OpenMM code with the backbone's topology and positions (N, CA, C; nanometers):
from openmm import Vec3, app, unit

residues = "MET GLY PHE ILE GLN TYR LEU LYS ASP THR ARG GLY GLU LEU ASN HIS VAL ALA TRP PRO THR ARG VAL GLN THR ILE ILE TYR THR ILE LEU VAL ILE VAL LEU SER ILE VAL ILE SER LEU TYR LEU GLY PHE PHE ASP PHE ILE PHE THR SER GLY LEU GLY GLN VAL VAL GLU MET LEU PRO ALA SER GLU ALA PRO PHE THR ALA GLU GLN PRO GLU ILE ASP PHE SER SER ILE ALA THR THR THR PRO PRO THR GLU".split()
positions = [
    Vec3(0.0850, -0.1176, 0.0000),
    Vec3(0.0000, 0.0000, 0.0000),
    Vec3(0.0888, 0.1229, 0.0000),
    Vec3(0.0709, 0.2081, -0.0970),
    Vec3(0.1533, 0.3263, -0.1109),
    Vec3(0.0941, 0.4455, -0.0384),
    Vec3(0.1706, 0.5499, -0.0408),
    Vec3(0.1312, 0.6723, 0.0277),
    Vec3(0.0071, 0.7339, -0.0380),
    Vec3(-0.0011, 0.7282, -0.1693),
    Vec3(-0.1159, 0.7843, -0.2410),
    Vec3(-0.2445, 0.7105, -0.2030),
    Vec3(-0.2364, 0.5781, -0.1915),
    Vec3(-0.3537, 0.4995, -0.1510),
    Vec3(-0.3950, 0.5339, -0.0081),
    Vec3(-0.2961, 0.5562, 0.0771),
    Vec3(-0.3243, 0.5969, 0.2161),
    Vec3(-0.4019, 0.7279, 0.2181),
    Vec3(-0.3601, 0.8265, 0.1381),
    Vec3(-0.4304, 0.9543, 0.1327),
    Vec3(-0.5724, 0.9374, 0.0791),
    Vec3(-0.5918, 0.8521, -0.0200),
    Vec3(-0.7253, 0.8273, -0.0739),
    Vec3(-0.8163, 0.7630, 0.0313),
    Vec3(-0.7626, 0.6658, 0.1036),
    Vec3(-0.8405, 0.6009, 0.2096),
    Vec3(-0.8754, 0.6989, 0.3205),
    Vec3(-0.7810, 0.7844, 0.3558),
    Vec3(-0.8053, 0.8840, 0.4604),
    Vec3(-0.9152, 0.9798, 0.4173),
    Vec3(-0.9096, 1.0243, 0.2943),
    Vec3(-1.0122, 1.1154, 0.2439),
    Vec3(-1.1495, 1.0465, 0.2437),
    Vec3(-1.1528, 0.9192, 0.2066),
    Vec3(-1.2784, 0.8441, 0.2089),
    Vec3(-1.3352, 0.8314, 0.3488),
    Vec3(-1.2486, 0.8094, 0.4479),
    Vec3(-1.2944, 0.7994, 0.5866),
    Vec3(-1.3454, 0.9334, 0.6379),
    Vec3(-1.2818, 1.0429, 0.5955),
    Vec3(-1.3260, 1.1749, 0.6400),
    Vec3(-1.4639, 1.2086, 0.5853),
    Vec3(-1.5036, 1.1480, 0.4735),
    Vec3(-1.6380, 1.1698, 0.4211),
    Vec3(-1.7438, 1.1031, 0.5088),
    Vec3(-1.7061, 1.0032, 0.5886),
    Vec3(-1.7998, 0.9345, 0.6765),
    Vec3(-1.8163, 1.0030, 0.8121),
    Vec3(-1.7322, 1.1009, 0.8413),
    Vec3(-1.7366, 1.1693, 0.9709),
    Vec3(-1.8597, 1.2584, 0.9763),
    Vec3(-1.9296, 1.2563, 1.0888),
    Vec3(-2.0450, 1.3442, 1.1089),
    Vec3(-1.9936, 1.4762, 1.1661),
    Vec3(-1.9681, 1.5729, 1.0796),
    Vec3(-1.9135, 1.7006, 1.1216),
    Vec3(-2.0240, 1.7851, 1.1848),
    Vec3(-1.9915, 1.8610, 1.2914),
    Vec3(-2.0936, 1.9476, 1.3526),
    Vec3(-2.1253, 2.0654, 1.2598),
    Vec3(-2.2462, 2.1161, 1.2760),
    Vec3(-2.2846, 2.2318, 1.1965),
    Vec3(-2.2169, 2.3572, 1.2527),
    Vec3(-2.2294, 2.4670, 1.1802),
    Vec3(-2.1691, 2.5932, 1.2241),
    Vec3(-2.2290, 2.6377, 1.3578),
    Vec3(-2.3610, 2.6233, 1.3720),
    Vec3(-2.4284, 2.6638, 1.4958),
    Vec3(-2.3825, 2.5763, 1.6122),
    Vec3(-2.3717, 2.4447, 1.5906),
    Vec3(-2.3239, 2.3548, 1.6966),
    Vec3(-2.1819, 2.3925, 1.7385),
    Vec3(-2.0973, 2.4233, 1.6421),
    Vec3(-1.9589, 2.4602, 1.6728),
    Vec3(-1.9538, 2.5868, 1.7571),
    Vec3(-2.0357, 2.6856, 1.7228),
    Vec3(-2.0381, 2.8106, 1.8005),
    Vec3(-2.0894, 2.7846, 1.9411),
    Vec3(-2.1960, 2.7058, 1.9546),
    Vec3(-2.2522, 2.6763, 2.0871),
    Vec3(-2.1511, 2.5995, 2.1719),
    Vec3(-2.0848, 2.4990, 2.1147),
    Vec3(-1.9857, 2.4218, 2.1906),
    Vec3(-1.8667, 2.5079, 2.2323),
    Vec3(-1.8265, 2.5994, 2.1444),
    Vec3(-1.7148, 2.6889, 2.1779),
    Vec3(-1.7514, 2.7797, 2.2947),
    Vec3(-1.8715, 2.8372, 2.2897),
    Vec3(-1.9166, 2.9240, 2.3992),
    Vec3(-1.9291, 2.8430, 2.5278),
    Vec3(-1.9796, 2.7214, 2.5175),
    Vec3(-1.9934, 2.6354, 2.6351),
    Vec3(-1.8573, 2.6064, 2.6989),
    Vec3(-1.7577, 2.5782, 2.6174),
    Vec3(-1.6227, 2.5504, 2.6693),
    Vec3(-1.5658, 2.6745, 2.7372),
    Vec3(-1.5842, 2.7907, 2.6784),
    Vec3(-1.5317, 2.9145, 2.7374),
    Vec3(-1.6004, 2.9437, 2.8707),
    Vec3(-1.7336, 2.9308, 2.8759),
    Vec3(-1.8074, 2.9580, 2.9992),
    Vec3(-1.7682, 2.8585, 3.1085),
    Vec3(-1.7610, 2.7309, 3.0749),
    Vec3(-1.7212, 2.6317, 3.1755),
    Vec3(-1.5783, 2.6548, 3.2250),
    Vec3(-1.4891, 2.6950, 3.1361),
    Vec3(-1.3510, 2.7235, 3.1773),
    Vec3(-1.3466, 2.8397, 3.2749),
    Vec3(-1.4240, 2.9437, 3.2489),
    Vec3(-1.4277, 3.0592, 3.3393),
    Vec3(-1.4875, 3.0209, 3.4739),
    Vec3(-1.5971, 2.9446, 3.4721),
    Vec3(-1.6622, 2.9031, 3.5976),
    Vec3(-1.5690, 2.8161, 3.6810),
    Vec3(-1.5028, 2.7214, 3.6199),
    Vec3(-1.4115, 2.6334, 3.6942),
    Vec3(-1.2919, 2.7107, 3.7468),
    Vec3(-1.2388, 2.8047, 3.6679),
    Vec3(-1.1243, 2.8836, 3.7167),
    Vec3(-1.1649, 2.9720, 3.8340),
    Vec3(-1.2869, 3.0295, 3.8303),
    Vec3(-1.3346, 3.1088, 3.9447),
    Vec3(-1.3547, 3.0204, 4.0679),
    Vec3(-1.4080, 2.9019, 4.0487),
    Vec3(-1.4298, 2.8079, 4.1588),
    Vec3(-1.2970, 2.7694, 4.2244),
    Vec3(-1.1996, 2.7305, 4.1418),
    Vec3(-1.0687, 2.6924, 4.1964),
    Vec3(-0.9968, 2.8119, 4.2576),
    Vec3(-1.0080, 2.9287, 4.1946),
    Vec3(-0.9454, 3.0499, 4.2488),
    Vec3(-1.0044, 3.0884, 4.3828),
    Vec3(-1.1362, 3.0726, 4.3981),
    Vec3(-1.2012, 3.1033, 4.5253),
    Vec3(-1.1471, 3.0153, 4.6376),
    Vec3(-1.1417, 2.8853, 4.6133),
    Vec3(-1.0927, 2.7956, 4.7177),
    Vec3(-0.9428, 2.8131, 4.7418),
    Vec3(-0.8676, 2.8464, 4.6384),
    Vec3(-0.7257, 2.8754, 4.6579),
    Vec3(-0.7097, 2.9972, 4.7477),
    Vec3(-0.7892, 3.1001, 4.7258),
    Vec3(-0.7841, 3.2197, 4.8096),
    Vec3(-0.8204, 3.1875, 4.9539),
    Vec3(-0.9275, 3.1094, 4.9719),
    Vec3(-0.9717, 3.0725, 5.1076),
    Vec3(-0.8623, 2.9948, 5.1806),
    Vec3(-0.8063, 2.8932, 5.1162),
    Vec3(-0.7042, 2.8111, 5.1815),
    Vec3(-0.5756, 2.8897, 5.2046),
    Vec3(-0.5375, 2.9758, 5.1119),
    Vec3(-0.4148, 3.0549, 5.1280),
    Vec3(-0.4287, 3.1539, 5.2427),
    Vec3(-0.5413, 3.2250, 5.2472),
    Vec3(-0.5579, 3.3215, 5.3561),
    Vec3(-0.5754, 3.2496, 5.4896),
    Vec3(-0.6424, 3.1360, 5.4904),
    Vec3(-0.6555, 3.0591, 5.6149),
    Vec3(-0.5214, 3.0089, 5.6645),
    Vec3(-0.4387, 2.9595, 5.5736),
    Vec3(-0.3056, 2.9134, 5.6126),
    Vec3(-0.2206, 3.0307, 5.6615),
    Vec3(-0.2355, 3.1461, 5.5972),
    Vec3(-0.1613, 3.2653, 5.6413),
    Vec3(-0.1996, 3.3053, 5.7827),
    Vec3(-0.3273, 3.2968, 5.8158),
    Vec3(-0.3712, 3.3308, 5.9517),
    Vec3(-0.3191, 3.2295, 6.0532),
    Vec3(-0.3147, 3.1027, 6.0168),
    Vec3(-0.2620, 3.0006, 6.1074),
    Vec3(-0.1135, 3.0256, 6.1323),
    Vec3(-0.0388, 3.0594, 6.0283),
    Vec3(0.1043, 3.0839, 6.0430),
    Vec3(0.1285, 3.2081, 6.1285),
    Vec3(0.0441, 3.3104, 6.1155),
    Vec3(0.0600, 3.4312, 6.1963),
    Vec3(0.0326, 3.4035, 6.3434),
    Vec3(-0.0539, 3.3067, 6.3747),
    Vec3(-0.0857, 3.2762, 6.5142),
    Vec3(0.0246, 3.1954, 6.5823),
    Vec3(0.1124, 3.1324, 6.5042),
    Vec3(0.2202, 3.0547, 6.5638),
    Vec3(0.3174, 3.1480, 6.6333),
    Vec3(0.3739, 3.1039, 6.7457),
    Vec3(0.4707, 3.1908, 6.8138),
    Vec3(0.5976, 3.2055, 6.7301),
    Vec3(0.6505, 3.3263, 6.7315),
    Vec3(0.7719, 3.3528, 6.6548),
    Vec3(0.8919, 3.3013, 6.7328),
    Vec3(0.9842, 3.2389, 6.6651),
    Vec3(1.1048, 3.1921, 6.7316),
    Vec3(1.2009, 3.3083, 6.7462),
    Vec3(1.2880, 3.3006, 6.8458),
    Vec3(1.3796, 3.4111, 6.8724),
    Vec3(1.4909, 3.4176, 6.7692),
    Vec3(1.5394, 3.3042, 6.7265),
    Vec3(1.6459, 3.3024, 6.6271),
    Vec3(1.6085, 3.2011, 6.5197),
    Vec3(1.6409, 3.2305, 6.3966),
    Vec3(1.6097, 3.1336, 6.2918),
    Vec3(1.6905, 3.0063, 6.3105),
    Vec3(1.6346, 2.8969, 6.2716),
    Vec3(1.7006, 2.7675, 6.2849),
    Vec3(1.8161, 2.7585, 6.1871),
    Vec3(1.9308, 2.7206, 6.2393),
    Vec3(2.0460, 2.6949, 6.1533),
    Vec3(2.1013, 2.5585, 6.1893),
    Vec3(2.1298, 2.4827, 6.0892),
    Vec3(2.1878, 2.3504, 6.1115),
    Vec3(2.3363, 2.3691, 6.1417),
    Vec3(2.3781, 2.3169, 6.2552),
    Vec3(2.5186, 2.3305, 6.2930),
    Vec3(2.6002, 2.2186, 6.2316),
    Vec3(2.7150, 2.2552, 6.1780),
    Vec3(2.8058, 2.1569, 6.1218),
    Vec3(2.8924, 2.1017, 6.2340),
    Vec3(2.9090, 1.9705, 6.2419),
    Vec3(2.9934, 1.9144, 6.3481),
    Vec3(3.1407, 1.9499, 6.3237),
    Vec3(3.2103, 1.9681, 6.4334),
    Vec3(3.3541, 1.9970, 6.4261),
    Vec3(3.4275, 1.8686, 6.3880),
    Vec3(3.5185, 1.8769, 6.2957),
    Vec3(3.5980, 1.7620, 6.2549),
    Vec3(3.7391, 1.7813, 6.3084),
    Vec3(3.7865, 1.6815, 6.3813),
    Vec3(3.9220, 1.6875, 6.4365),
    Vec3(4.0172, 1.6260, 6.3351),
    Vec3(4.0904, 1.7105, 6.2634),
    Vec3(4.1813, 1.6633, 6.1603),
    Vec3(4.3139, 1.6123, 6.2168),
    Vec3(4.3393, 1.6365, 6.3459),
    Vec3(4.4672, 1.5938, 6.4024),
    Vec3(4.4747, 1.4413, 6.4135),
    Vec3(4.3642, 1.3743, 6.4206),
    Vec3(4.3665, 1.2291, 6.4349),
    Vec3(4.3803, 1.1588, 6.3002),
    Vec3(4.3743, 1.2307, 6.1901),
    Vec3(4.3861, 1.1700, 6.0584),
    Vec3(4.5341, 1.1544, 6.0253),
    Vec3(4.5712, 1.0323, 5.9912),
    Vec3(4.7113, 1.0057, 5.9580),
    Vec3(4.7425, 1.0650, 5.8219),
    Vec3(4.8574, 1.1290, 5.8152),
    Vec3(4.8989, 1.1865, 5.6872),
    Vec3(5.0121, 1.1026, 5.6303),
    Vec3(5.0098, 1.0849, 5.5046),
    Vec3(5.1174, 1.0098, 5.4391),
    Vec3(5.1773, 1.1003, 5.3335),
    Vec3(5.3039, 1.0823, 5.3123),
    Vec3(5.3723, 1.1609, 5.2093),
    Vec3(5.3892, 1.0730, 5.0875),
    Vec3(5.3770, 1.1285, 4.9698),
    Vec3(5.3919, 1.0479, 4.8496),
    Vec3(5.5382, 1.0038, 4.8343),
    Vec3(5.5601, 0.8888, 4.7768),
    Vec3(5.6998, 0.8409, 4.7602),
    Vec3(5.7737, 0.9334, 4.6626),
    Vec3(5.9000, 0.9501, 4.6911),
    Vec3(5.9822, 1.0349, 4.6050),
    Vec3(6.0512, 0.9468, 4.5023),
    Vec3(6.0772, 1.0030, 4.3881),
    Vec3(6.1389, 0.9243, 4.2804),
    Vec3(6.2890, 0.9322, 4.2833),
] * unit.nanometer
topology = app.Topology()
chain = topology.addChain("A")
for resn in residues:
    res = topology.addResidue(resn, chain)
    for name in ("N", "CA", "C"):
        topology.addAtom(name, app.Element.getBySymbol(name[0]), res)
């Protein structure tokens, strides 16, 4: 089966597709836009509620006097044996 036959078969299959009318396409497009706006407002509302609620909880926590810093342990290098490379 060659490429030309593939294109002919594809065109034949596209003739069997039930394409929406112009009015259906416009209605579906408007429906998608309206639903997208409604869902974004819904998610934005709950994001705002949870963000401001979390901010209030964090403000109620007692403030620490000094920020936490991880201390590095002291390494005693005097106990490490040193070797000198052999000389030629």
